N, C-alpha and C positions, 0 to 999 in steps of 0.2 A: 503493499499499499504506499501512496506517495506520502511523504513527510511534508511539514509546512516549513518552508526555508526561506520564502521571500521577505524582504525587509518590510516591516510594518505589520506582519501577522501577529496574532495573539499566540504567545509562547508559554506564558505562565498566568495561570488563573488561580487566585487566591479567595477561598471561602471563609468568611469570618462567621463562626458560630456553627454548632452542630445541631442537635435536636432534629425533628422531622424535616424542617425546611433545609438545613444544611446537608443532612445526609441524602434526602432526595436529589438535591442539586448535584452532589458529589457522584451519586450512582449513576445519574443520568448523563452528566458530562463525561464520565470516564468511560461509559459504555459507547457513547456516540464519537468521542474523540480519541479513544484509545488507538494507539498505532499511528497517529497523525503528529507526533512530536509536541503535544501540548502538555506541559506540567500542570498538575492540580494538587493544590495543597490546601488542607482544611485546618483552621485554627480553632480550637476550642478550649474552655477552661472547665475542669470539674468544679472549680470554686463558684462559678456563675451558673444559677440554676436556669432551667428551661421551664416554659410554660407548660408543655406536655400533657394537657388535659384534653386536646381533640382526639376524639376516638371514633367518631362517626365520619363516613366518606360518602361520595356520590359515585355512580357507575364508572365515571371516566377513569377512576384509580386502576380499574382493571386493564384498560388499555395501556396506562403508564406501565404497570408492572410486566405485562406481556412484552412491550417494546424492549424492556431491559432484561428479558429471559428469566423472569422470576416465575418460578413454579408456584401456581395458585395453592396447591395443597401444602406445600411447604411454607407459604404465607400464612395459611390458616393456623398450622401447627405451631409456628414460631410465634405468632402474635396472639395467640388465644382468641382468634377471630370467631365471630359469628356472622351470619348473613344479614343483609338488609334489603328489604323490599319497599321501604318508604319511611315516612315520618308521621307519627300519630300526634295530632294536636287536640288537646283537651281543654275545654272552657274558653276557647279564644273568641268565639262569637258571642255566645250567652253562656252563663254557668250551666253546665249540664251538657253542652254540645261536645261532639267528638267526631273528628274526621281523620282520614289518612291521605296524606299526599304521597301517591304512589309513584314508583319508577316504572310507568307503563301507561297504556291507552286504556280509554274507556270506549267500549264498544267497538264498532267500525263504521266507515261511511255507508250511508244509505243512498243508493242511485246517485252517487257523486256528492252527497250533501254531508257535511261535518256531522259527526254522531250528536255532539253536544246541541246543536241546532235542532235536531229531531227531538231530543230529549226535553229541551226547553219549551217547545210547542206543545208536546204531550202534557208536560206539567201544567201549562196554562189552561189546559183543557180539562184537568182534573186527574190525571194519571199521577198517583203518588209514589210510583216505584223509586227507590232511591237510585241515584246516579252509581253508587257503589256497586249496585247488583251486577254492573256491566264491567267491572274491573277484576280480573284475576288476582293482581297483586295486593289489592285492597282485601278481598275475602280470604286470601291465603294468610296474609299477615295477621288478620284478626284470628284466624284459627291456629295460629303459630305453626304454620306448615311452610315448607320450602322444597323446591326442586330447581334445577337450572333450567333455562328457556330451551326449546326445541326449535328446530327449523321448519317445522310444519306450518306453513302460512295459513292454514285453515283452522289451527288450534289456538285457544287462548293462551297456551303455553309459549306461543311465540310473540306475545304482545307486551312483554315485559323485560326489564333488565334488573340487575341487583348490584349491590355495593357490599361493603364490608363494615362491621363495627369491630375494632381491634385496639389493642394497647399500644398507643402512639410510641411510647418509650421502647416497647419492644420492636415495634416496626423501625425506629431509627437504629436500634442496635443491629437489627438484621441487615439494613442497608449499609451500615457502617462496615460490617463483615464483607459484604458484596464489593463496596467501594475500594476498600484497602486491598482486596484481592485483585482489583483491576488497576492497581498502581497508584491510587491516591495516598498522598503522604498526610497522615494526621499529626499536628503539632499540638501538644498541651502548652497552654500559656494565656496569659491575660494581656490584652493590648493596652499599652500605657501611653502611646504617642502615635500620631499619624503625621505623614509628611506629604505635603503637596508640591507638585512640579510648579516652579515659580512662572513659567510661561503659559502652560495649558490649565492650571488649576486642578489637573487630574491627581488622584492619589497615587504617589510614587511608591510608597513603602509604609510599613507598619513596624513599630518597635514594641517588643514583648518585655515584661518584667525579666530582669536579668540581662537585658541589652541586646538581645538577638534582633536583627533587622530582617524583615521579609519584604521583599519587593515583588511586584507584579504588574502585568499589563492590563488585566481586567480583575476587579474586585467584585465579589458577590457578597452582599450584605445580608447575613441571615442571623444577625444579632438580637433579633426579638424588638420588643417595644421601644428600647433605648435607641435603635437605629444608629449604631456607633459610627458608621461611615456615612451613611445618606443623610442623617440629620446633624450629627455632631462634627463631622469632618467638613461636609459640603453645604450644611445649613440649607438643605433643600425644603421648600415650604410644605405645609400640610393643609389639605382641604378638610375642614372639620364639618361633620355630619351629625353632630350630637343634637342639633335642633330638631332633627328628624328621628333619630335613634338615640335617645337620651339615657339608656342604660350604660352605666359607667363602671360598673362593678360586679364582681362575681365571687361566690364561695364554691369550691369543688371538693368533693369527698368521695371515696369509693366505699362500697358497702358489700356485705355478703348478699348473695342472690337467694331470694325467697320466693319471688314471683315466678311465673313462667317466662322462659327466655324466648320472646317472640322475635321474629326476623324484622324488627323496625325499631327506631329511636323514638322516644316520646318527649314531647314539650308541653308542659302543663302550665297554663297562665295561673299566676298568683295574684295576690292583692296589688302588687307593684312589681312587674317583671314577670319571669317565667322560670320553671325548674325542668332540668333536662334529665333523662333516664336512659342510659345506654348500657344494655346487657352484653357482657362477654362471657366466655366459657368459664372463667375463674373468679369473676366478680362483676359488679354492676357500677358503672360510673354515674355520678350524680353531681348536680351543680345548680346553683340558683344565680341567674343573671338579674340584676336589679338596678334602679336608678337611686344613687345615694341621696338625691333630693327628697325622696319620697319614703325611703326605708333606712333605718339605722342598721348599722352592722349586727347589733344585737338581735334586732327583729329578723333580719335576713337569715342569720345563722340559725335561729330558732326555728324559722320556717323550713329551712332545708333539713335540719336534723329531725324534725318532727315528722317528716315526710319520706323517710327512708324505709324501705322494705325490709331491711335487715340490719344487723350490728354494723356501725362504721368500722372501717379497716385502718383509719388514720385519722388525724386531726383536720378539720376543714382548712383548706388553703385559700387565702384571699387574693384576688386579683383586681388590679385597677386598669382601666383602658379608656381610650378616646376613640369613637367611631369616625371613619374617614380614611383617606388615603394621602400619600405623598402627591405634591403637584406634579412630580416626575419620579417615576419609579426607576428609571435609568437616567442617571444625571452624570455627565462626563464619563468616566471609566469605572462607575459604580452602578450596579443593578441591585436593587433591593428586592428581595424575594422573602415571602412570609410576613410575619408581623411587623417587620422593619418598613415594609412597603406601605401596609395599611391594615386596618382592622374592621371587619364586619362580624357582629356577634353570631355565634354558631348557631342560629335558630334554624337554618337550612343546611348545615354541614358544609359550608362552602370554604372553610379555611384551607384544608388540604387541597381542595380543587384549585384554588387560587395560587397555591404553591406550584401545584403541577403545571397550570397554565403559564405561570411566569417562566417556568424552566423549558417548557417546550417551545415557547415564543422565543426565548433567548437562543435556543438551538437553531430554530429556524432562521434567525437572523444573526447568527454567530458572525461577528464582525472581524475585519482587520482594523488596524488602528486609523487607517485613512478614512474609512467609511463609516466609523463609529457615531458621529453626529447624525447622520441619516438613519442609521439602524435604531438609535435610541429615540428619535422622533417617531418612527413606526411602532416600535415597541410600546411607547407611552401611549400613543392613540389606542392601540389595541386593549392594554390593560385598563386604560380609563373607561372605555366603552363597557368592558365587562364589570368592573366595579360599580359603574353607574346603574347597570341594569339589575344587578344583584341587590344594590341598595333599595331600588323601586320595589322589588319583590319583597324584601324584608319589611319595608315600611307598610306594604299592603296589610300584612298580619295584624299590625298595631292600629292602622286606621279603620279596618273593617270590623270592628268590635262593637258589641252592644252592652258592655259591662257598665256597672254604675260607680265603681270607686273612683277617686280623684285622678289617679294616674292614667286610667284607662279612659275617663272623659276628656282629658286634656289631649291624649293621643288622638282620639276620634275627631276632636274639634280643630286640630292644628292644620295650618296651610300645608297642602300636600305639594310634592314636587309636581312641576307642571306635566313632565312626562308621565307620571302616575296617573294624574287626573284624566288625561287624555286616554290611556289604556282602559280605565275603568268605565268612563264615559262610553267609549265604542262597545264594551261589552254589555252595559246595561241596555243601551238603545237598540243594538243590532246582533248581540251575540257574538261580536267579533273578538278574537283573542290575539295577543301579541304573537307573532310568528316571525322569528329572526333567522337569518342564515348564521349569525354569530350570536353566541349567548348560551348560557348553560340551562336555562328554563324554558322549556318549549311549551306549546299550547296545553297540554294536559296538566301541566304543574300550575299553570295560571288557573285553570279551570277548577282544580281541586281546592285551591284556596278561596277563590271567589265563591264558589257553591258552599264549601265547608263553613264559610263565615257569613253566609246568608245574603249575598249579592246574587241575584238571579236575574237574567235577561228579560226585558219587557218586550222586546221584539226578536225576530229570528229570520232566517232565510225564508222568503216567501214561496220557495218551491216545495217546502214541507207540506204546505197546505193542499198541494195537488197531489200528495201521495194517496194511494188506495188504503183506507183505513184497516181493512181486514188483512190485507198482505203485510201491512207495517207492524200490527199486533203479533202476527205469527212470526215476523223477522225478529222483533225485540224479545219475544218469549224464547226463541231458539238461542238467542245469545246469552239470555240469563241462564238457561239450562246449561249451555256449554260451559259457562263460568262455575256453576255449582258442581257439575261433574268433574271438571279439571280439579277443583279444590278437594273434593272427596277422594280423588285418586293421588293426592300429593302427600308425601311422607310427613311425618312430625319433624319440625326444624331441628331440634337437638339430636333425634335419631339419625337424621340425615348427616349431621356433622360427625357423630361418633362413628358412622359407616363410611366416613371419608368419601361420599359421593358415590358408593358403591350400590348397586340394587339391593334392596332389603326384602327378604321374604315375608310376605304378610303385612309389610308396613302400609299404614294409611295416613 
């Protein structure tokens, strides 16, 4: 394979920070750039803690792992992973409400008409059939059942995807082994000084405690919230979104598992903020995300600990954060990946996805030094668009509530982002859903949250009114029966994990 020898090429990449972001970056860069003459060094300090509470993922993680040649069963075994078909939301619309945002479709188009348009028209005509009856991943998740999708386009088993719930610290350790096995140099140490090039303003080198100097052509900042390079060295600005997403604190704690281990993450709305539950094979992850302006630390901790399903396995850990993103995630020769680049609360499990997107976009644009400015401009545009669209999706959960506590009333009454107002308006008036070529959340995701939180269309595709009522009823009944039969034939989630995906005699 050719080596990179031309003057101005990137020969040394320095990653500052380990954890999930750092070791995902190291694993991907070493896999893609191995044999091309690029040295990769990762600096981390055992004395500096990592956030390490993110345990739920989106289906995109499977493509990332596969691209690196990571065996899925090895990942499950090494990280104590369970499967994930979606996210359950409790009490987000009104107290007592519950819905699942699934990783899959609802029904199928009817004579070229989007299924949700048909469902909306039928609902307006008095049909009370829940939308969830047409979703295999919703009904399978509720029944605590799981199997992998099939390629049979005529089966509900082809209409969904899946992700993982895993121990993020174990995932980082697994990727560390992979990375170091591919030539990444790990350096233990704490950065005490940075050095900027006098002409370009680029980061030229870092000095560690003890005096060692580490130079690089490209620096990847995975240093977490403190943004040691992107913020402290380069003073890159920050776009604050706390007026839309005011939760600024969290407590996180693992506990023993006592409830069924379903293939889904749970987010339960509380008096102010919300509580997560993420079941793994060996424990359950829990946390309370809350706004400190509405809830004291003592009340937040009390709420979290009184709603655990089993004994706590550690003391609650407190986190503080500010929602938003850097004005530029790639500034000069520093690329911020992970929490150093921005933070969106983990309501829809997007943290690891944004790490993955940052890494894959960097690789797609992997620069030489001469073209770095243009590559950075494109990178920043891609990442800004993704952050903005995820922000709108998260804000939707908050503003579409009918709760009566002060926090929830203020969220419902606040000024929405213009882009979100347009999306919701189009859905209510005509049943239209956001459908982007670029973006993590596709129409079924928007549909799940809108309907789940009691926002329903008042209009729909006029072609629905011309469909034959008898044939349509038969079609919908067939779809519901197919979903029910598929769920009935699906194995128990934990039995599937214990069998390592092998066929199980008599399993249902």
